[in-house]
C-alpha positions as CSV (number, residue, x, y, z in Angstrom):
1,L,79.8,80.1,75.7
2,W,83.0,81.0,77.1
3,G,84.9,78.4,75.5
4,T,84.1,79.7,72.1
5,F,85.1,83.2,73.3
6,L,88.5,82.0,74.5
7,A,89.3,80.0,71.3
8,S,88.3,83.0,69.0
9,R,89.8,85.7,71.2
10,A,93.2,86.4,69.4
11,S,92.6,90.1,69.0
12,V,89.6,92.3,69.9
13,L,88.3,95.4,68.3
14,F,87.3,97.2,71.4
15,A,83.8,99.0,71.0
16,P,82.2,101.6,73.2
17,A,79.2,100.9,75.1
18,A,75.7,102.4,74.3
19,G,72.3,103.2,75.7
20,G,71.4,104.3,79.2
21,G,70.1,107.4,81.1
22,G,71.8,110.7,82.0
23,S,72.6,112.8,84.7
24,A,75.1,116.0,85.1
25,A,76.0,115.2,88.7
26,R,79.4,113.5,89.4
27,C,79.9,111.7,92.6
28,A,82.8,110.4,94.6
29,G,82.2,106.8,95.7
30,A,80.2,103.8,96.8
31,L,78.5,105.4,99.8
32,A,74.8,106.5,99.2
33,G,74.5,110.4,100.0
34,A,78.6,110.8,99.3
35,P,79.4,114.2,98.6
36,A,79.3,115.2,94.9
37,A,82.4,114.8,93.2
38,R,82.8,112.2,90.1
39,C,80.7,109.9,87.7
40,R,81.1,107.4,85.1
41,L,79.5,105.0,82.6
42,E,78.5,101.5,83.4
43,G,79.3,99.2,80.4
44,R,77.2,96.3,81.4
45,A,74.8,96.3,78.3
46,A,77.5,96.2,75.7
47,R,80.5,94.2,75.9
48,T,83.3,93.0,73.4
49,T,82.9,92.9,69.6
50,V,85.3,90.6,67.9
51,A,86.8,92.2,64.7
52,A,86.3,90.0,61.4
53,G,89.2,88.3,60.3
54,T,91.1,88.3,64.0
55,A,89.6,85.0,65.3
56,V,91.9,82.0,66.1
57,D,92.1,79.7,63.1
58,A,90.2,76.8,63.7
59,R,92.9,74.6,61.9
60,A,95.4,76.1,64.5
61,T,95.7,73.2,66.8
62,A,96.9,72.9,70.5
63,T,99.9,70.9,69.7
64,G,101.0,74.1,67.7
65,V,100.6,76.1,71.1
66,L,102.2,73.5,73.1
67,S,105.3,73.5,70.8
68,R,105.8,77.3,71.7
69,E,106.2,76.4,75.5
70,N,109.2,78.3,75.8
71,E,107.7,81.4,74.5
72,A,105.3,83.9,76.7
73,L,101.9,83.1,75.4
74,S,98.4,85.3,75.5
75,V,96.4,84.1,78.7
76,A,93.7,82.9,75.9
77,E,96.4,80.6,74.4
78,R,97.1,79.3,77.9
79,S,93.7,78.3,78.7
80,V,93.1,74.8,78.9
81,Q,89.5,75.2,77.9
82,A,90.4,77.2,74.6
83,R,92.8,74.5,73.5
84,V,90.0,71.7,73.9
85,T,87.7,74.2,72.3
86,R,90.0,74.3,69.3
87,F,90.2,70.5,69.0
88,F,86.2,70.5,68.6
89,Q,86.4,73.4,66.5
90,E,88.7,71.5,64.2
91,A,86.4,68.3,64.1
92,L,83.3,70.6,63.3
93,V,84.9,71.8,60.6
94,A,86.0,68.5,59.1
95,L,82.4,67.7,59.2
96,S,81.8,70.3,56.6
97,L,79.3,72.0,58.9
98,D,77.9,75.6,58.5
99,S,80.5,78.0,59.3
100,S,78.3,79.7,61.9
101,V,78.4,76.6,64.2
102,K,81.1,77.1,66.9
103,A,82.5,74.7,69.2
104,E,80.7,75.1,72.8
105,V,82.9,73.6,75.4
106,T,82.3,74.1,79.1
107,P,84.0,72.7,82.2
108,A,82.2,69.3,83.1
109,D,81.1,67.7,86.1
110,P,84.0,66.2,87.7
111,K,81.9,63.2,88.1
112,F,82.1,62.7,84.5
113,G,85.3,64.4,83.3
114,D,87.1,67.6,82.7
115,Y,85.4,69.4,79.8
116,Q,82.2,69.0,78.1
117,C,81.1,69.7,74.3
118,N,77.3,70.5,73.7
119,N,77.3,71.0,70.2
120,A,75.5,67.7,69.0
121,M,71.8,68.6,69.9
122,A,72.1,72.0,68.0
123,V,73.8,70.3,65.1
124,F,71.2,67.7,65.1
125,K,68.3,70.3,65.0
126,L,70.0,72.4,62.5
127,Q,70.0,69.5,60.0
128,K,66.6,69.3,60.3
129,K,66.0,72.9,58.9
130,G,68.4,72.4,56.1
131,D,67.5,70.7,52.6
132,D,64.8,68.0,51.8
133,G,67.2,65.3,51.7
134,P,67.9,62.5,54.1
135,P,69.3,63.7,57.5
136,R,72.7,62.9,58.1
137,W,72.2,61.6,61.9
138,K,69.2,59.9,63.2
139,A,69.9,61.4,66.9
140,P,72.0,63.8,68.6
141,R,74.1,60.7,69.9
142,D,75.0,59.9,66.3
143,V,76.0,63.6,65.7
144,A,78.6,63.4,69.0
145,M,79.9,60.2,67.6
146,A,80.6,61.9,64.3
147,I,82.2,64.7,66.1
148,K,84.4,62.6,68.5
149,D,85.6,60.5,65.3
150,A,86.6,63.9,63.4
151,L,88.6,65.2,66.4
152,P,92.3,65.7,65.2
153,A,95.1,63.1,65.8
154,E,97.0,65.6,68.0
155,S,94.0,65.8,70.5
156,S,95.2,62.2,71.9
157,D,98.4,64.0,73.2
158,M,96.1,65.9,75.5
159,L,92.8,63.8,75.9
160,E,92.9,60.6,77.5
161,K,89.2,59.5,77.2
162,V,86.4,60.8,75.0
163,S,83.0,59.8,76.2
164,V,79.6,60.3,74.5
165,A,76.3,60.2,76.5
166,P,73.0,59.0,75.1
167,Q,71.9,62.7,75.1
168,G,74.7,63.8,72.8
169,F,76.8,65.3,75.4
170,I,80.8,64.9,74.7
171,T,82.9,64.7,77.8
172,V,86.7,64.6,77.7
173,T,89.2,63.7,80.4
174,L,92.7,65.0,80.1
175,R,95.7,62.9,80.4
176,R,97.6,62.7,83.7
177,A,101.0,63.0,82.1
178,W,99.5,66.2,80.2
179,I,98.3,67.8,83.7
180,E,101.7,66.9,85.1
181,D,103.5,68.7,82.4
182,E,101.7,71.7,83.2
183,V,102.5,71.5,86.8
184,R,106.0,71.4,85.6
185,R,105.6,74.5,83.4
186,V,104.0,76.5,86.3
187,Y,106.9,75.4,88.4
188,R,109.6,76.2,85.9
189,E,108.2,79.3,84.5
190,G,105.8,80.9,87.0
191,I,102.7,82.8,85.6
192,H,103.9,84.8,82.6
193,F,101.7,86.0,79.7
194,Q,102.3,88.2,76.4
195,A,99.3,90.3,75.7
196,N,98.0,89.7,72.0
197,P,97.6,92.3,70.9
198,R,99.4,94.4,73.7
199,Q,97.4,97.4,74.7
200,R,98.0,100.8,76.3
201,I,95.3,100.9,79.0
202,V,94.3,103.7,81.2
203,I,92.5,102.8,84.3
204,D,90.8,105.7,86.4
205,F,90.1,105.0,90.0
206,S,90.1,106.0,93.5
207,S,89.4,109.7,92.8
208,P,89.1,111.0,96.3
209,N,88.2,114.8,97.0
210,I,91.2,117.5,98.0
211,A,90.2,119.0,101.2
212,K,88.3,116.0,102.4
213,E,89.4,112.6,103.9
214,M,89.1,109.3,102.2
215,H,85.9,107.4,103.3
216,V,84.4,104.1,102.7
217,G,83.0,105.4,100.0
218,H,86.3,105.4,98.2
219,L,87.0,101.9,99.2
220,R,85.7,100.0,96.3
221,S,87.1,102.3,93.6
222,T,90.4,102.1,95.0
223,I,90.6,98.5,95.4
224,L,88.7,97.5,92.4
225,G,90.8,99.8,90.2
226,D,94.0,98.6,91.8
227,T,93.1,95.0,91.3
228,A,92.1,95.6,87.4
229,A,95.6,97.5,86.9
230,S,97.6,94.7,88.3
231,L,96.0,92.0,86.4
232,L,96.0,93.6,83.2
233,T,99.8,94.6,83.8
234,K,100.3,90.9,84.8
235,L,98.7,90.0,81.4
236,G,101.4,92.0,79.6
237,H,99.4,95.4,78.7
238,D,101.0,98.7,79.3
239,V,98.8,100.0,81.9
240,V,98.5,103.7,83.2
241,R,96.8,104.2,86.5
242,L,95.3,107.8,86.7
243,N,93.8,109.4,90.0
244,H,91.3,111.9,89.0
245,V,90.9,113.8,92.2
246,G,88.5,116.5,92.8
247,D,90.8,119.3,93.0
248,W,89.0,122.3,91.4
249,G,85.5,124.0,92.1
250,T,83.6,126.4,94.0
251,Q,84.4,124.9,97.2
252,F,87.8,126.2,97.3
253,G,86.6,129.8,97.1
254,M,84.9,129.0,100.4
255,L,87.7,127.4,101.9
256,L,90.2,130.0,101.1
257,E,88.0,132.8,102.3
258,Y,87.3,131.1,105.7
259,M,91.0,130.2,106.0
260,R,92.0,134.0,105.4
261,R,89.7,134.9,108.3
262,Q,91.2,132.5,110.5
263,E,94.2,133.6,112.6
264,G,97.3,131.3,112.0
265,V,96.1,129.7,109.1
266,Q,96.2,132.4,106.4
267,D,97.7,131.0,103.1
268,G,97.4,127.6,104.0
269,D,100.3,127.2,106.5
270,D,100.8,124.3,108.5
271,V,97.1,123.2,107.6
272,G,96.4,119.2,108.1
273,I,93.4,117.2,106.8
274,R,91.5,117.3,109.9
275,D,91.8,120.9,109.7
276,L,90.4,121.2,106.4
277,Q,87.7,119.0,107.4
278,T,86.6,121.3,109.8
279,F,87.3,124.3,107.9
280,Y,85.3,123.0,105.0
281,R,82.1,122.5,107.4
282,A,82.4,126.1,108.8
283,S,83.1,127.7,105.5
284,K,80.0,126.1,104.0
285,K,77.9,127.4,107.0
286,C,79.4,130.9,106.4
287,F,78.9,130.6,102.6
288,D,75.1,129.7,103.0
289,D,74.4,132.4,105.8
290,D,76.8,135.3,105.1
291,A,76.0,137.1,101.7
292,D,79.7,139.0,102.4
293,F,81.1,135.9,102.9
294,K,79.5,134.2,99.7
295,K,80.6,137.2,97.6
296,A,84.3,137.0,98.5
297,A,84.3,133.2,98.2
298,Q,82.9,133.7,94.5
299,S,85.7,136.4,93.9
300,N,88.2,133.9,95.4
301,V,87.1,131.2,92.7
302,V,87.8,133.9,90.1
303,A,91.3,134.7,91.6
304,L,92.3,131.0,91.7
305,Q,91.0,130.4,88.1
306,S,92.7,133.4,86.8
307,G,96.2,132.3,88.4
308,Q,96.6,135.0,91.3
309,A,99.7,134.0,93.0
310,W,98.1,134.0,96.9
311,A,95.0,132.0,95.5
312,R,97.3,129.3,93.7
313,E,99.9,129.2,96.5
314,S,97.2,128.5,99.1
315,W,95.4,126.1,96.9
316,Q,98.6,123.9,96.3
317,K,99.3,123.9,100.2
318,I,95.6,122.7,100.7
319,C,96.2,120.1,98.0
320,Q,99.5,119.1,99.5
321,A,98.0,118.4,102.9
322,S,95.3,116.1,101.2
323,R,98.0,114.3,99.2
324,A,100.1,113.2,102.3
325,E,96.9,111.9,104.1
326,F,95.7,110.0,101.0
327,Q,99.3,108.5,100.6
328,V,98.9,106.9,104.1
329,I,95.9,105.1,103.3
330,Y,97.4,103.9,99.8
331,D,100.4,102.7,101.8
332,R,98.3,100.6,104.1
333,L,96.4,99.4,101.0
334,G,99.4,98.5,99.2
335,V,98.3,100.6,96.2
336,E,101.2,101.9,94.1
337,G,102.2,103.9,90.8
338,L,98.8,105.7,91.2
339,E,99.6,109.3,89.3
340,E,97.3,112.0,90.1
341,R,95.6,114.0,87.3
342,G,93.0,115.8,88.8
343,E,90.2,118.1,87.5
344,S,92.6,121.3,87.4
345,F,94.8,119.3,84.8
346,Y,92.3,119.4,82.2
347,N,91.5,123.5,82.5
348,S,93.7,124.8,80.0
349,M,92.0,122.3,77.3
350,L,88.3,123.0,77.8
351,P,88.0,125.8,75.5
352,S,89.7,124.2,72.7
353,V,87.6,121.0,73.3
354,V,84.3,122.9,73.3
355,A,85.4,124.5,70.1
356,Q,86.1,121.0,68.5
357,L,82.7,120.0,69.7
358,E,81.2,122.8,67.9
359,E,83.0,122.5,64.6
360,G,81.8,118.9,64.6
361,G,78.3,120.2,64.8
362,L,77.3,118.5,68.2
363,V,76.7,121.8,70.1
364,Q,73.3,123.6,70.3
365,E,72.6,126.5,72.7
366,D,70.0,126.1,75.1
367,G,69.3,129.1,77.7
368,G,72.5,130.6,76.9
369,A,74.7,127.3,77.7
370,K,76.4,125.3,75.1
371,C,74.7,121.8,75.3
372,I,75.0,118.6,73.8
373,F,72.0,116.4,73.6
374,T,72.2,112.6,73.4
375,K,70.1,109.4,72.9
376,A,71.5,108.5,76.3
377,S,69.5,111.1,78.2
378,Q,66.7,113.8,77.7
379,A,68.9,116.2,79.8
380,P,71.8,117.6,78.0
381,L,75.5,117.5,78.5
382,I,76.6,120.9,79.3
383,V,80.1,121.8,77.9
384,Q,80.1,125.4,78.8
385,K,77.5,127.1,81.1
386,A,75.7,130.2,80.4
387,D,78.3,132.6,82.3
388,G,81.2,131.1,80.3
389,G,82.3,128.6,82.9
390,Y,83.0,125.1,82.8
391,G,81.9,122.3,84.8
392,Y,82.5,118.5,85.3
393,D,80.7,117.6,81.9
394,S,83.1,119.4,79.8
395,T,86.2,118.4,82.2
396,D,85.2,114.5,81.7
397,C,85.1,115.5,77.9
398,A,88.5,116.7,77.9
399,A,89.6,114.0,79.9
400,V,88.6,111.3,77.5
401,L,89.9,113.1,74.5
402,H,93.4,113.7,76.1
403,R,93.5,109.8,77.4
404,L,92.9,109.0,73.9
405,T,95.0,111.1,71.8
406,E,97.9,112.0,74.2
407,E,98.0,109.0,76.2
408,K,97.3,107.0,73.1
409,A,95.1,104.8,74.8
410,D,93.3,101.7,73.3
411,R,91.2,100.9,76.4
412,I,89.9,103.2,79.0
413,I,88.5,101.8,82.4
414,Y,86.6,104.2,84.6
415,T,86.2,102.5,88.2
416,I,83.0,104.5,89.4
417,D,79.9,103.6,91.5
418,N,76.9,102.6,89.9
419,G,75.0,105.6,90.4
420,Q,77.1,107.6,87.9
421,E,76.1,105.3,84.8
422,S,74.1,107.9,83.1
423,H,76.5,110.8,83.0
424,M,79.3,108.6,81.5
425,R,76.9,107.2,79.1
426,M,76.6,110.6,77.7
427,V,80.3,111.5,77.6
428,F,81.1,108.2,75.9
429,E,78.3,108.8,73.2
430,V,79.6,112.2,72.6
431,A,83.2,110.6,72.1
432,E,82.0,108.2,69.8
433,R,79.9,110.7,67.8
434,A,83.1,113.4,67.7
435,G,85.0,110.6,66.0
436,W,87.6,110.2,69.0
437,L,87.2,106.4,69.3
438,K,88.1,105.0,66.2
439,G,87.4,101.5,67.2
440,R,89.0,101.8,70.8
441,R,87.1,100.8,74.0
442,L,85.6,102.4,76.9
443,D,84.6,100.6,80.1
444,F,82.9,101.6,83.0
445,M,83.6,99.3,85.7
446,G,80.9,100.2,88.1
447,F,80.3,98.9,91.6
448,G,77.6,98.8,94.3
449,L,77.3,100.5,97.7
450,V,79.2,99.5,100.7
451,Q,76.3,99.1,103.5
452,G,76.2,98.5,107.4
453,E,75.0,95.2,108.8
454,D,71.4,96.7,108.8
455,G,71.3,97.1,105.1
456,K,71.3,100.8,105.3
457,K,74.3,103.1,104.4
458,L,77.3,102.6,106.4
459,K,77.5,105.5,109.1
460,T,79.1,106.0,112.5
461,R,77.1,106.4,115.6
462,S,77.0,110.2,115.4
463,G,75.8,109.6,111.7
464,D,78.9,110.5,110.0
465,V,80.5,108.8,107.1
466,V,83.0,106.1,107.9
467,R,86.5,107.3,107.6
468,L,88.4,104.6,105.4
469,K,91.2,104.9,108.2
470,E,88.8,104.1,110.8
471,L,87.6,100.8,108.8
472,L,90.8,99.7,108.3
473,D,91.9,100.4,112.0
474,E,89.0,98.3,113.1
475,A,89.8,95.3,111.2
476,A,93.4,95.4,112.2
477,T,92.4,95.6,115.8
478,R,90.0,92.6,115.5
479,A,92.6,90.5,113.6
480,E,95.2,91.4,116.4
481,A,92.9,90.3,119.0
482,E,92.1,87.2,117.3
483,L,96.0,86.2,116.9
484,R,96.6,87.2,120.6
485,K,94.0,84.7,121.6
486,R,95.5,82.1,119.4
487,A,99.1,82.6,120.5
488,E,98.1,82.3,124.2
489,G,100.0,79.3,125.5
490,R,101.6,78.5,122.3
491,E,104.5,81.2,121.8
492,T,107.2,82.2,123.8
493,P,106.5,84.7,126.5
494,A,106.8,88.3,125.6
495,T,109.6,88.7,128.2
496,E,111.9,86.0,126.4
497,D,110.7,87.4,122.7
498,P,110.7,91.1,122.6
499,D,109.8,91.2,119.0
500,R,106.6,89.2,119.5
501,D,104.1,92.2,120.0
502,A,105.5,94.0,117.2
503,R,105.2,90.9,115.0
504,L,101.6,90.3,116.1
505,R,100.6,94.1,115.3
506,A,102.4,93.9,112.0
507,N,100.7,90.5,111.1
508,A,97.2,92.0,112.3
509,E,97.9,95.0,110.0
510,Q,98.4,92.8,107.2
511,I,95.7,90.2,107.8
512,G,93.1,92.9,108.6
513,V,93.5,95.2,105.3
514,A,93.6,91.8,103.3
515,A,90.4,90.7,105.0
516,V,88.8,94.1,104.0
517,K,90.2,94.0,100.3
518,Y,89.3,90.3,100.1
519,F,85.7,90.7,101.3
520,D,85.1,93.7,98.7
521,L,86.6,91.8,95.7
522,R,84.6,88.8,96.7
523,Q,81.4,90.6,96.0
524,N,80.0,91.0,92.5
525,R,81.1,94.7,92.0
526,N,77.7,95.6,90.5
527,S,75.9,94.5,93.7
528,D,75.7,96.4,97.0
529,Y,77.1,94.5,100.0
530,R,76.8,94.5,103.9
531,C,80.2,95.4,105.7
532,S,80.6,92.7,108.5
533,F,83.8,92.4,110.2
534,D,82.7,88.9,111.8
535,A,82.3,87.3,108.0
536,M,85.5,89.2,106.8
537,L,87.7,87.6,109.6
538,D,86.0,84.2,109.6
539,P,88.6,81.6,109.3
540,K,86.6,79.0,108.0
541,G,84.7,80.8,105.2
542,N,85.6,82.2,101.8
543,T,87.9,84.9,103.4
544,A,91.3,86.2,103.3
545,V,91.9,84.6,106.7
546,Y,91.1,81.1,105.2
547,V,93.3,81.7,102.2
548,L,96.4,83.1,104.0
549,Y,96.3,80.0,106.5
550,A,96.4,77.7,103.4
551,Y,99.4,79.6,102.1
552,A,101.1,79.5,105.4
553,R,100.4,75.9,105.6
554,M,102.2,75.4,102.1
555,S,105.1,77.3,103.3
556,A,105.5,75.5,106.6
557,I,105.4,72.0,104.8
558,L,108.3,73.4,102.6
559,G,110.0,74.8,105.6
560,K,109.7,71.3,107.5
561,A,111.1,69.4,104.6
562,K,114.3,71.7,104.9
563,V,114.5,71.5,100.8
564,D,115.5,74.0,98.4
565,A,112.2,74.9,96.9
566,S,113.9,76.4,93.8
567,A,115.7,73.3,93.0
568,L,113.0,70.4,93.3
569,D,113.2,67.3,91.1
570,T,110.6,67.9,88.5
571,S,110.9,64.6,87.2
572,A,109.4,62.9,90.2
573,L,106.1,64.5,89.7
574,S,103.3,61.9,89.8
575,L,99.5,62.5,90.4
576,E,98.3,59.2,91.8
577,D,95.8,60.4,94.4
578,P,92.4,62.1,93.1
579,T,93.1,65.2,95.1
580,E,96.6,65.6,93.8
581,R,95.1,65.4,90.2
582,A,92.4,68.1,91.2
583,L,94.8,70.2,92.5
584,A,97.1,70.2,89.7
585,L,94.0,70.8,87.3
586,R,92.9,73.7,89.0
587,L,96.7,75.2,88.6
588,A,96.3,74.6,85.0
589,R,93.1,76.3,84.7
590,L,94.1,79.7,86.1
591,P,94.5,81.3,82.7
592,E,90.8,80.6,81.8
593,T,89.7,82.8,84.9
594,L,92.3,85.5,83.8
595,A,91.0,85.9,80.6
596,L,87.2,86.2,81.7
597,V,88.4,88.9,84.1
598,E,90.4,90.7,81.3
599,D,87.2,91.3,79.7
600,D,84.4,91.5,82.0
601,L,86.3,93.3,84.7
602,L,85.0,90.9,87.5
603,P,87.5,90.3,90.2
604,S,85.1,88.1,92.0
605,R,85.9,85.4,89.5
606,L,89.6,85.4,90.7
607,I,88.5,85.4,94.3
608,D,86.3,82.3,93.5
609,Y,89.5,80.6,91.8
610,V,91.6,81.5,95.2
611,Y,89.2,80.2,97.3
612,A,88.7,76.9,95.1
613,L,92.7,76.6,95.0
614,A,92.9,77.0,98.8
615,G,89.9,74.4,99.2
616,E,91.7,72.0,96.6
617,F,95.0,72.2,98.6
618,T,93.5,71.7,102.0
619,A,91.6,68.3,100.7
620,F,94.9,67.2,99.1
621,Y,96.8,68.0,102.4
622,T,94.2,65.9,104.4
623,A,94.3,63.2,102.2
624,C,98.1,62.9,101.2
625,P,101.0,63.0,103.6
626,V,103.7,65.0,102.3
627,V,107.0,65.3,104.3
628,G,108.3,61.7,105.0
629,S,105.9,59.9,102.6
630,P,107.3,57.7,99.7
631,N,105.9,60.5,97.3
632,E,107.5,63.2,99.2
633,A,109.6,64.6,96.2
634,S,106.3,64.8,93.9
635,R,104.1,66.2,96.6
636,L,106.7,69.0,97.6
637,L,106.8,70.0,93.9
638,L,103.0,70.2,93.9
639,C,103.0,72.5,97.0
640,E,105.6,74.7,95.7
641,A,103.6,75.2,92.3
642,T,100.4,75.7,94.2
643,R,102.1,78.2,96.5
644,R,103.6,80.1,93.7
645,T,99.9,80.4,91.9
646,L,98.4,81.4,95.0
647,D,101.3,83.9,95.7
648,E,100.8,85.3,92.1
649,C,97.0,85.5,92.3
650,L,97.3,87.4,95.9
651,A,99.8,89.9,94.4
652,I,97.1,90.7,91.7
653,L,94.4,91.1,94.4
654,G,96.7,93.4,96.4
655,I,97.2,91.0,99.2
656,R,100.5,90.2,100.9
657,P,100.6,86.7,102.3
658,L,102.7,85.5,105.4
659,D,104.7,82.6,105.7
660,R,104.0,82.1,109.2
661,L,100.7,83.1,111.1
């Protein structure tokens, strides 16, 4: 029923998800057994609620939308499916049917048409439940014919053919001239949207732990969150990217004490991230085995929390060493604009947040601790410990309040692994009961685990967690080997082309990272998946390599034609071959995909679109010669519109294409 959804989606009242279980633990990422750090809520059970009075007027025709082609429209207004749906909704209104009957339009089997309206059978059954008078229609096909005849006259500008099947299905075929105009628009204007309404959206993603290296468990949060942020920015929203790093807690007391006892590393001087990894393991052992060490570490936590200069200075140096290492990974992944706002940021707010919750009557004492009991779990949310301290529960409550009140967020998206759903359901319920939401939307963009090819958690041979750097290095190394193999005998010898090796390495890095990101985003984010480098780098499957080769081929065609791609003759476009029409229709359908991902936050939909677009282009290229053909001007325009669309999609996915492979 997505056609109905898109047709009605002018503005949305964002509502919080509800229900679920509970847990007070927080953990970092998608790796089973990863160290405790953070958690969130998965909003799969409850989705969007459309506010009364905000639906698109059924009488607002597609012609009205088309007349605004020079304006920046919303992604829903650009949707071909939504425009067709509006035509059928207007027809249903014209038949004086029950107001609850909404047009149901879906993409059709290409053998029969482009879109299909499925209302006839339901309307036929509905009339049988009405009054005792004679039925208006004797069969579903009669209903379908009535709907067809009631389509507004303006629909003929867009629809070439409307067919009715004996079962009552109505199939429409779009006019070739209309599709050609859409391709011209893509070429002239690119992909630009104006959000309606424009929202301020906070996205919480990546969230590694200070003093620890980023590992494979951080991969999905970083990639998924960055893609969501890029998409929503592209659609015209005001997006804030937040990195809620784990930079506070008792572990820093241990680390500071161990470093104080090591000669040459006092106060955090010249400490690298690998040193911190070693120190952390050693300090944990000392903490567990040495009572004096444990007591000193606990005193260090108090010193840090009370702001003693030596503790804060050493802590800052530890944080800086970690940030430098994180940035190396973010640079490789192409992640930009990520603002660090760790757990320590909310420390000063915690007492007032707890006081506000107490004033609202949400807090109960239990064993000396201040707790909030929710419907989401039998376990309480502990907003203040019995000893007066604060934990992750109180920090998360403070974070959501700050984002709603200070950041003025209309929507907040938490990109955290599915194992943390329960805890954040509790936090979200507290936010709703406290009156903080006021109709705004909270989403948990949950995801499954990254596994080894054996279906178990991904580890090194020694049993350690796989560092994210190692994962990217392996992908780049394999990509380089494949590029060198393909280059043998085809390129100028290295002695005559001194830049060849550097170019191969740079391309390999780009392809390797793209392969990792694409393979991850290809998966349904709610599912676990098995990490396979062979599958990632397969040039014939649904992979980044296949798509990048398609992009390079588009660039090569335009280069071979020796034309100015920015000054092509749009009037020359003529879609004569079936593969040309199929490719052009795919270009026109991008807004449908983007509208879906905007709501359900499933980037795999965009990956499916990109793969289909590359496939449609390959079919077109195979069937239709371009350079030197009688239709060269038309086909060059189609190639360039496709290249630009693919480039925009890859940018949303955080993948940089190559003009040459």
